[in-house]
DOLUMFI-815793 format. One record per residue (C-alpha): x, y, z; chain; residue in one letter. Coordinates in pm, 1 decimal, always signed. Example, Ala and Ser with C-alpha at 12.3 -4.5 7.8 and 13.67 -1.06 7.14 Angstrom:
2
+----------+----------+----------+---+---+
:        x :        y :        z : c : r :
+----------+----------+----------+---+---+
:  +1230.0 :   -450.0 :   +780.0 : A : A :
:  +1367.0 :   -106.0 :   +714.0 : A : S :
+----------+----------+----------+---+---+
***
This chain:
302
+----------+----------+----------+---+---+
:        x :        y :        z : c : r :
+----------+----------+----------+---+---+
:  -1899.1 :   +403.9 :  -2522.2 : A : M :
:  -1854.6 :   +130.5 :  -2252.6 : A : P :
:  -1832.3 :   +224.2 :  -1877.6 : A : F :
:  -1451.4 :   +273.7 :  -1794.1 : A : P :
:  -1310.5 :     +7.6 :  -1582.0 : A : H :
:  -1101.3 :   +230.5 :  -1348.3 : A : L :
:   -817.8 :    +57.6 :  -1133.6 : A : R :
:   -732.2 :   +183.7 :   -780.9 : A : D :
:   -364.2 :   +253.6 :   -881.7 : A : K :
:   -478.3 :   +463.8 :  -1161.6 : A : Q :
:   -707.2 :   +687.9 :   -948.0 : A : V :
:   -448.2 :   +691.3 :   -676.7 : A : L :
:   -160.5 :   +818.7 :   -937.9 : A : A :
:   -417.0 :  +1080.3 :  -1071.8 : A : F :
:   -512.5 :  +1211.2 :   -695.1 : A : K :
:   -145.0 :  +1238.0 :   -595.8 : A : H :
:    -54.9 :  +1430.0 :   -908.3 : A : V :
:   -328.5 :  +1686.6 :   -854.2 : A : M :
:   -238.8 :  +1718.1 :   -494.7 : A : E :
:   +128.4 :  +1732.9 :   -528.0 : A : S :
:   +145.8 :  +1909.7 :   -875.7 : A : G :
:   +403.5 :  +1696.5 :  -1012.4 : A : T :
:   +478.0 :  +1343.8 :  -1145.4 : A : V :
:   +777.7 :  +1305.6 :   -922.8 : A : S :
:   +587.9 :  +1398.4 :   -611.4 : A : G :
:   +330.0 :  +1139.2 :   -691.7 : A : A :
:   +594.7 :   +890.4 :   -746.1 : A : A :
:   +740.7 :   +973.6 :   -391.9 : A : R :
:   +410.3 :   +938.7 :   -231.7 : A : R :
:   +341.3 :   +605.6 :   -411.4 : A : M :
:   +708.3 :   +470.6 :   -369.2 : A : L :
:   +727.9 :   +399.4 :   -742.4 : A : I :
:   +936.4 :   +559.6 :  -1016.2 : A : A :
:   +813.7 :   +841.1 :  -1210.4 : A : Q :
:   +763.6 :   +632.1 :  -1542.8 : A : P :
:   +539.9 :   +407.9 :  -1339.8 : A : G :
:   +319.1 :   +726.8 :  -1257.1 : A : V :
:   +300.5 :   +847.3 :  -1616.8 : A : T :
:   +196.6 :   +493.6 :  -1746.6 : A : R :
:    -92.9 :   +481.9 :  -1496.0 : A : L :
:   -201.7 :   +855.4 :  -1575.3 : A : L :
:   -199.8 :   +747.2 :  -1972.8 : A : K :
:   -389.4 :   +433.9 :  -1863.4 : A : Q :
:   -661.4 :   +636.1 :  -1681.7 : A : L :
:   -701.0 :   +886.5 :  -1973.7 : A : E :
:   -766.8 :   +586.3 :  -2195.5 : A : H :
:  -1008.0 :   +433.9 :  -1961.0 : A : D :
:  -1208.8 :   +761.9 :  -1886.9 : A : V :
:  -1195.0 :   +863.2 :  -2242.7 : A : G :
:  -1072.3 :  +1229.1 :  -2212.6 : A : F :
:   -733.0 :  +1413.1 :  -2155.7 : A : E :
:   -643.1 :  +1484.4 :  -1811.0 : A : L :
:   -341.2 :  +1697.0 :  -1829.4 : A : F :
:   -173.8 :  +1923.1 :  -2064.4 : A : E :
:   +227.1 :  +1982.6 :  -2060.0 : A : R :
:   +318.4 :  +2341.0 :  -2049.1 : A : V :
:   +682.3 :  +2448.5 :  -2045.7 : A : R :
:   +756.0 :  +2126.1 :  -1866.3 : A : G :
:   +471.1 :  +2136.4 :  -1605.0 : A : R :
:   +144.9 :  +1929.2 :  -1592.3 : A : L :
:   -166.0 :  +2142.0 :  -1605.6 : A : I :
:   -494.1 :  +1981.3 :  -1517.8 : A : P :
:   -767.9 :  +2022.4 :  -1795.4 : A : T :
:  -1096.0 :  +2153.6 :  -1693.2 : A : P :
:  -1220.6 :  +1788.3 :  -1721.2 : A : E :
:   -960.9 :  +1688.0 :  -1493.2 : A : A :
:  -1031.4 :  +1927.8 :  -1211.0 : A : R :
:  -1420.4 :  +1821.1 :  -1232.9 : A : I :
:  -1315.5 :  +1447.5 :  -1220.2 : A : F :
:  -1080.9 :  +1538.1 :   -909.3 : A : Y :
:  -1357.2 :  +1673.8 :   -702.5 : A : R :
:  -1550.3 :  +1353.4 :   -748.0 : A : E :
:  -1247.9 :  +1154.8 :   -678.6 : A : V :
:  -1189.2 :  +1338.7 :   -353.1 : A : A :
:  -1540.6 :  +1303.8 :   -245.1 : A : R :
:  -1510.0 :   +926.7 :   -300.8 : A : V :
:  -1181.7 :   +891.5 :   -137.1 : A : W :
:  -1304.9 :  +1059.2 :   +179.0 : A : M :
:  -1590.1 :   +810.1 :   +172.4 : A : G :
:  -1322.9 :   +532.3 :   +160.6 : A : I :
:  -1125.4 :   +696.4 :   +441.4 : A : E :
:  -1453.0 :   +704.7 :   +639.6 : A : H :
:  -1524.3 :   +323.4 :   +569.1 : A : L :
:  -1168.0 :   +248.5 :   +699.5 : A : S :
:  -1222.6 :   +475.2 :  +1019.0 : A : D :
:  -1548.5 :   +281.1 :  +1074.3 : A : T :
:  -1373.7 :    -58.1 :  +1036.6 : A : A :
:  -1113.0 :    +70.3 :  +1275.5 : A : R :
:  -1356.8 :   +175.7 :  +1543.8 : A : R :
:  -1565.3 :   -146.2 :  +1500.3 : A : I :
:  -1214.8 :   -348.3 :  +1539.0 : A : R :
:  -1121.9 :   -144.6 :  +1853.9 : A : E :
:  -1460.6 :   -165.7 :  +2010.3 : A : R :
:  -1429.1 :   -568.2 :  +1978.4 : A : E :
:  -1110.0 :   -564.8 :  +2169.3 : A : V :
:  -1240.9 :   -331.1 :  +2445.3 : A : G :
:  -1277.1 :    +37.5 :  +2306.5 : A : G :
:  -1580.7 :   +260.5 :  +2373.2 : A : L :
:  -1667.5 :   +569.1 :  +2169.6 : A : R :
:  -1952.4 :   +805.9 :  +2289.6 : A : I :
:  -2099.5 :  +1069.2 :  +2074.9 : A : S :
:  -2276.0 :  +1353.5 :  +2254.3 : A : A :
:  -2479.6 :  +1685.3 :  +2196.7 : A : M :
:  -2280.3 :  +1977.9 :  +2335.8 : A : P :
:  -2503.9 :  +2019.5 :  +2636.6 : A : L :
:  -2385.6 :  +1682.1 :  +2781.6 : A : L :
:  -2072.0 :  +1640.9 :  +2599.4 : A : G :
:  -1900.4 :  +1973.9 :  +2725.2 : A : M :
:  -1969.8 :  +1924.8 :  +3105.0 : A : T :
:  -2161.6 :  +1638.2 :  +3235.2 : A : F :
:  -2024.4 :  +1334.0 :  +3039.5 : A : L :
:  -1653.8 :  +1415.4 :  +3136.0 : A : P :
:  -1784.8 :  +1399.6 :  +3494.3 : A : D :
:  -1942.8 :  +1044.6 :  +3416.7 : A : V :
:  -1621.5 :   +934.9 :  +3262.6 : A : L :
:  -1425.8 :  +1040.3 :  +3571.1 : A : A :
:  -1615.6 :   +796.6 :  +3766.3 : A : D :
:  -1610.9 :   +536.8 :  +3513.3 : A : F :
:  -1266.4 :   +534.6 :  +3367.1 : A : A :
:  -1062.7 :   +436.9 :  +3687.1 : A : P :
:  -1250.5 :    +95.7 :  +3688.0 : A : A :
:  -1162.6 :    +27.2 :  +3335.3 : A : H :
:   -807.1 :   +104.6 :  +3298.0 : A : L :
:   -735.2 :   -126.7 :  +2989.5 : A : D :
:  -1026.5 :    +34.3 :  +2783.3 : A : A :
:   -956.0 :   +278.6 :  +2517.2 : A : R :
:  -1244.8 :   +559.1 :  +2547.3 : A : I :
:  -1345.7 :   +842.1 :  +2324.1 : A : E :
:  -1570.2 :  +1125.7 :  +2367.8 : A : L :
:  -1685.9 :  +1316.2 :  +2084.0 : A : A :
:  -1928.3 :  +1614.3 :  +2071.1 : A : T :
:  -2145.8 :  +1697.7 :  +1769.5 : A : F :
:  -2476.3 :  +1829.8 :  +1691.6 : A : R :
:  -2772.2 :  +1598.3 :  +1762.0 : A : S :
:  -2826.6 :  +1511.5 :  +1402.2 : A : T :
:  -2465.8 :  +1404.7 :  +1349.3 : A : Q :
:  -2476.9 :  +1200.2 :  +1674.1 : A : V :
:  -2784.2 :  +1007.3 :  +1527.1 : A : I :
:  -2581.4 :   +930.8 :  +1215.6 : A : E :
:  -2295.2 :   +816.4 :  +1409.3 : A : E :
:  -2496.1 :   +564.2 :  +1602.9 : A : V :
:  -2690.8 :   +447.1 :  +1287.1 : A : I :
:  -2353.6 :   +407.3 :  +1101.3 : A : T :
:  -2231.4 :   +235.0 :  +1406.7 : A : Q :
:  -1922.8 :   +466.0 :  +1439.0 : A : R :
:  -1985.6 :   +496.8 :  +1814.8 : A : C :
:  -2118.9 :   +276.1 :  +2090.0 : A : D :
:  -2339.5 :   +522.2 :  +2241.0 : A : V :
:  -2507.5 :   +845.0 :  +2162.8 : A : G :
:  -2685.2 :  +1143.1 :  +2316.5 : A : F :
:  -2911.4 :  +1354.8 :  +2131.0 : A : A :
:  -3222.7 :  +1550.0 :  +2101.3 : A : I :
:  -3449.2 :  +1385.5 :  +1850.4 : A : V :
:  -3771.9 :  +1500.4 :  +1692.5 : A : D :
:  -3889.3 :  +1133.5 :  +1563.1 : A : D :
:  -3818.3 :   +772.3 :  +1643.1 : A : N :
:  -3592.6 :   +585.5 :  +1429.4 : A : D :
:  -3624.1 :   +233.1 :  +1390.2 : A : D :
:  -3253.0 :   +175.8 :  +1336.8 : A : R :
:  -3159.4 :   +274.9 :  +1682.8 : A : V :
:  -3270.3 :   +175.6 :  +2040.5 : A : V :
:  -3355.6 :   +491.3 :  +2251.0 : A : S :
:  -3404.7 :   +565.6 :  +2620.1 : A : E :
:  -3554.2 :   +891.2 :  +2718.8 : A : A :
:  -3437.6 :  +1104.4 :  +2993.0 : A : F :
:  -3615.8 :  +1443.4 :  +3102.3 : A : R :
:  -3414.7 :  +1765.9 :  +3198.1 : A : L :
:  -3632.2 :  +1971.3 :  +3418.5 : A : D :
:  -3601.3 :  +2327.8 :  +3425.0 : A : S :
:  -3442.5 :  +2520.5 :  +3719.6 : A : L :
:  -3448.0 :  +2876.8 :  +3807.5 : A : C :
:  -3070.9 :  +2970.6 :  +3862.4 : A : V :
:  -2981.5 :  +3293.8 :  +4084.3 : A : M :
:  -2698.3 :  +3426.3 :  +4294.3 : A : P :
:  -2697.8 :  +3266.7 :  +4649.4 : A : A :
:  -2774.0 :  +3594.9 :  +4795.5 : A : H :
:  -3078.2 :  +3668.3 :  +4594.9 : A : H :
:  -3401.2 :  +3725.6 :  +4779.4 : A : P :
:  -3582.7 :  +3474.6 :  +4582.0 : A : L :
:  -3321.3 :  +3203.1 :  +4708.4 : A : A :
:  -3553.7 :  +3193.2 :  +5029.9 : A : N :
:  -3835.5 :  +3036.1 :  +4811.6 : A : H :
:  -3867.3 :  +2671.6 :  +4796.2 : A : E :
:  -4000.0 :  +2684.6 :  +4429.6 : A : R :
:  -4001.8 :  +2979.9 :  +4176.1 : A : I :
:  -4311.0 :  +3044.1 :  +3974.9 : A : H :
:  -4343.9 :  +3228.7 :  +3674.5 : A : L :
:  -4504.7 :  +3545.9 :  +3846.5 : A : E :
:  -4182.9 :  +3560.1 :  +4068.4 : A : D :
:  -3994.9 :  +3679.1 :  +3756.3 : A : L :
:  -4173.0 :  +4005.4 :  +3764.8 : A : A :
:  -3916.7 :  +4291.2 :  +3758.5 : A : G :
:  -3621.2 :  +4053.3 :  +3773.9 : A : E :
:  -3325.0 :  +4076.4 :  +3544.3 : A : T :
:  -3367.5 :  +3790.8 :  +3325.1 : A : L :
:  -3080.8 :  +3648.7 :  +3124.6 : A : I :
:  -3229.3 :  +3515.4 :  +2795.5 : A : C :
:  -3162.1 :  +3270.0 :  +2516.7 : A : F :
:  -3160.7 :  +3380.6 :  +2161.9 : A : E :
:  -3502.6 :  +3445.4 :  +2019.3 : A : T :
:  -3514.7 :  +3131.3 :  +1811.0 : A : H :
:  -3443.6 :  +2902.8 :  +2103.9 : A : D :
:  -3700.1 :  +2659.8 :  +2189.0 : A : P :
:  -3695.1 :  +2733.3 :  +2577.8 : A : L :
:  -3709.6 :  +3110.4 :  +2500.4 : A : R :
:  -4003.0 :  +3063.0 :  +2258.9 : A : I :
:  -4198.7 :  +2885.6 :  +2518.4 : A : T :
:  -4092.4 :  +3106.8 :  +2804.3 : A : L :
:  -4195.6 :  +3443.8 :  +2605.0 : A : D :
:  -4526.2 :  +3305.0 :  +2541.9 : A : R :
:  -4599.3 :  +3218.8 :  +2891.5 : A : L :
:  -4489.3 :  +3555.5 :  +3009.2 : A : L :
:  -4706.7 :  +3720.9 :  +2735.2 : A : E :
:  -5008.1 :  +3525.2 :  +2836.4 : A : D :
:  -4968.1 :  +3606.4 :  +3214.9 : A : T :
:  -4856.3 :  +3950.4 :  +3140.8 : A : G :
:  -4531.0 :  +3895.2 :  +3355.9 : A : V :
:  -4252.8 :  +4168.1 :  +3286.1 : A : R :
:  -3897.6 :  +4064.7 :  +3369.6 : A : P :
:  -3614.8 :  +4311.4 :  +3268.7 : A : R :
:  -3414.6 :  +4187.6 :  +2989.2 : A : R :
:  -3063.9 :  +4328.2 :  +2928.4 : A : R :
:  -2839.6 :  +4019.2 :  +2836.1 : A : L :
:  -2911.7 :  +3763.0 :  +2533.4 : A : E :
:  -2703.3 :  +3449.0 :  +2511.2 : A : V :
:  -2648.4 :  +3158.5 :  +2276.7 : A : S :
:  -2552.9 :  +2909.9 :  +2523.3 : A : L :
:  -2676.7 :  +2795.4 :  +2863.4 : A : A :
:  -2315.8 :  +2790.9 :  +3007.6 : A : L :
:  -2282.7 :  +3141.6 :  +2920.6 : A : Q :
:  -2602.9 :  +3201.5 :  +3107.7 : A : A :
:  -2504.4 :  +3019.2 :  +3417.6 : A : S :
:  -2155.3 :  +3209.7 :  +3405.8 : A : R :
:  -2323.5 :  +3526.9 :  +3389.8 : A : L :
:  -2569.6 :  +3444.6 :  +3680.6 : A : V :
:  -2273.7 :  +3331.6 :  +3884.9 : A : S :
:  -2130.6 :  +3696.7 :  +3840.8 : A : R :
:  -2459.5 :  +3845.9 :  +3990.4 : A : G :
:  -2594.6 :  +3983.0 :  +3662.4 : A : L :
:  -2939.2 :  +3836.0 :  +3661.8 : A : G :
:  -3157.8 :  +3517.4 :  +3692.7 : A : L :
:  -3189.2 :  +3240.2 :  +3412.2 : A : A :
:  -3403.6 :  +2944.2 :  +3335.9 : A : I :
:  -3182.9 :  +2647.8 :  +3283.0 : A : L :
:  -3124.1 :  +2269.1 :  +3282.2 : A : D :
:  -2974.9 :  +2106.1 :  +3565.2 : A : P :
:  -2672.3 :  +2005.2 :  +3369.6 : A : V :
:  -2590.5 :  +2374.0 :  +3274.3 : A : S :
:  -2715.3 :  +2504.3 :  +3604.2 : A : A :
:  -2474.3 :  +2304.3 :  +3797.4 : A : R :
:  -2173.1 :  +2333.2 :  +3561.8 : A : A :
:  -2008.3 :  +2607.6 :  +3800.8 : A : F :
:  -2093.2 :  +2442.7 :  +4108.5 : A : G :
:  -2341.0 :  +2562.7 :  +4356.7 : A : E :
:  -2115.5 :  +2760.9 :  +4603.7 : A : S :
:  -2212.6 :  +3096.9 :  +4440.6 : A : T :
:  -2562.0 :  +2988.9 :  +4292.3 : A : L :
:  -2895.7 :  +2912.9 :  +4411.7 : A : A :
:  -3086.7 :  +2654.2 :  +4226.5 : A : L :
:  -3446.1 :  +2621.6 :  +4256.2 : A : R :
:  -3720.4 :  +2411.4 :  +4072.9 : A : S :
:  -3938.2 :  +2643.3 :  +3832.2 : A : F :
:  -4315.1 :  +2600.8 :  +3746.0 : A : E :
:  -4435.1 :  +2564.7 :  +3489.8 : A : P :
:  -4159.3 :  +2300.7 :  +3386.6 : A : N :
:  -4017.7 :  +2395.7 :  +3053.0 : A : L :
:  -3769.9 :  +2105.9 :  +3044.4 : A : G :
:  -3700.9 :  +1904.9 :  +2744.2 : A : E :
:  -3599.0 :  +1546.3 :  +2660.2 : A : E :
:  -3286.7 :  +1386.3 :  +2513.3 : A : F :
:  -3225.3 :  +1014.0 :  +2425.8 : A : V :
:  -2957.9 :   +772.4 :  +2485.9 : A : L :
:  -2904.3 :   +604.2 :  +2165.3 : A : L :
:  -2748.0 :   +262.2 :  +2098.6 : A : T :
:  -2733.8 :    +83.1 :  +1734.9 : A : P :
:  -3031.1 :   -157.7 :  +1703.9 : A : R :
:  -2848.7 :   -437.4 :  +1511.4 : A : D :
:  -2524.5 :   -430.4 :  +1707.1 : A : Q :
:  -2531.4 :   -589.4 :  +2051.3 : A : P :
:  -2394.3 :   -371.2 :  +2323.8 : A : I :
:  -2060.4 :   -453.1 :  +2463.8 : A : S :
:  -2004.3 :   -498.9 :  +2841.6 : A : R :
:  -1805.2 :   -193.3 :  +2851.5 : A : L :
:  -2086.6 :    +14.4 :  +2702.5 : A : A :
:  -2326.4 :   -144.4 :  +2941.3 : A : Q :
:  -2129.6 :    -54.6 :  +3234.7 : A : D :
:  -2098.5 :   +306.5 :  +3102.6 : A : F :
:  -2465.2 :   +318.8 :  +3048.9 : A : I :
:  -2519.9 :   +220.1 :  +3407.7 : A : M :
:  -2284.7 :   +474.7 :  +3555.5 : A : T :
:  -2435.7 :   +756.1 :  +3354.6 : A : F :
:  -2812.3 :   +647.9 :  +3473.4 : A : R :
:  -2669.1 :   +675.0 :  +3821.5 : A : Q :
:  -2487.0 :   +998.9 :  +3789.6 : A : R :
:  -2787.1 :  +1145.1 :  +3614.6 : A : F :
:  -3018.9 :  +1040.3 :  +3881.2 : A : A :
:  -2803.9 :  +1229.9 :  +4136.3 : A : Q :
:  -2784.6 :  +1534.9 :  +3878.2 : A : L :
:  -3155.1 :  +1578.3 :  +3858.6 : A : T :
:  -3233.3 :  +1527.9 :  +4224.8 : A : A :
:  -3391.0 :  +1848.3 :  +4333.8 : A : I :
:  -3228.5 :  +1972.4 :  +4664.9 : A : T :
+----------+----------+----------+---+---+
***
């Protein structure tokens, strides 16, 4: 049997009937008469080679084959909408738009502050900030659905241009804590202190636990959190110490917190990503420059 030659209107009519449940509902969506929808469905059944609907008591009931076919239609349609969205974003970028995709660590607190500095100087620009997991950020950059991405990556990818930034580790404590008198906090200083910890599978937690075990340092552990922002909030309420990155450590300001550099350094790197085969717009270049300036200020140890 030859491969079916499917036409857009046939598939669209089928999709609308499946979603609305009636020919009349599909006709209204397509702005055509009901006989036109019926004709398109018959043509589609002929082309695919199997029955799509049964008429029971005046109603169209999808066959099992139609349900299987619809799942694939919905998946393909989502891909088409993705292409349309990508085209829109590329078009908007060409006329002065900027889309940024970022992992939550930066997207939730730090990048909004960067945009607060950046946006007033670019009043005519359309700017979007979206937050995703790092793997999705990388995909956004590769497919050019964004201009700039921020992510933690395991391996280099030759489809993107990356610039690495390091987040050093800080010990965060209440401003009145005795250790706030120290210029630098060492691992041994945690002995006997209440330490707010991340979940056991967190990379920073794993590294810190190993160092504590090797040195025999025993802090008290009562609170475990998923996010650095949670730990920072708990520290601000006087419930313990935490080892955090500078972004999370400064999220609530420093009026109630003391921030001290921590040894050994448990920091990690993230990367700024741009598409390799797409020239960076002037708007994106300006944003990256603002980001570098703001990040340098953030990571300066006081």
